N, C-alpha and C positions, 0 to 999 in steps of 0.2 A: 187901387191900393196903393199903388207909388205915386209919386207925383215924376213928371218928365221928366226935371232937370236932376232928380235921386237916380231914375233912372238909365238917364244921357250916362251917368258917372259922372256929373260936374260939383257935386256936393261933397265938401270939404267941411271934415269935423275936426275940433280941436282937440278930444280928446283918445280920436286916432295917429294924429301927430302922437301926443304922449305917450301911448301904448307903443308904438313902429319906435319914438326915442329908447322908450326901456327894453326893448327884445333888442333893438342895434346895440346895446349897450351889455347885457345878458349873451347875445349869442353874438360872436363874430362873423358871421357866414350870410346874416341880412341882406346887411349892406349892399355885396352882390349882387343878390339875389331881387334885390328892389330895381339896383339899375341896370338887371336883366330884364325885368318885367317893365320898368320903362323905356327900354330901348337905349339906351345911352352904350351898355356892354357890347358885347357880343361872344359869346363863349364859344369858344374849340369847337370845330366838328356842328354849328347850329344853323346851318344852312344861311341864308338873305334872301332879303327884301324886293325884291323888285317886279316889274312892273313890262304888261304887254301891251300892245295895242292893236285891233285889228279894226279895218273896214270893208266894206261891203263896197262889190264892184258888181253885182246883179241889178238892173233897174226892176224886174219885175219883182222884187224880194223887198216889201214893206218895211221888214223888222230886222235889222241888225245883232246877230247874237253874240 
């Protein structure tokens, strides 16, 4: 039903931008909300992103989880 670019979120619609601009004009909190969604800002107490690497040191294990 959906094409791969649409499902991956790489499709942009001009009408979506128009709607977002109008909503940002009417609702003053929307700019902060969008910035939080995009990862530009961080809300107090929201945590943080991190990455942890693991390595296997066993010779008998063929797959490392």
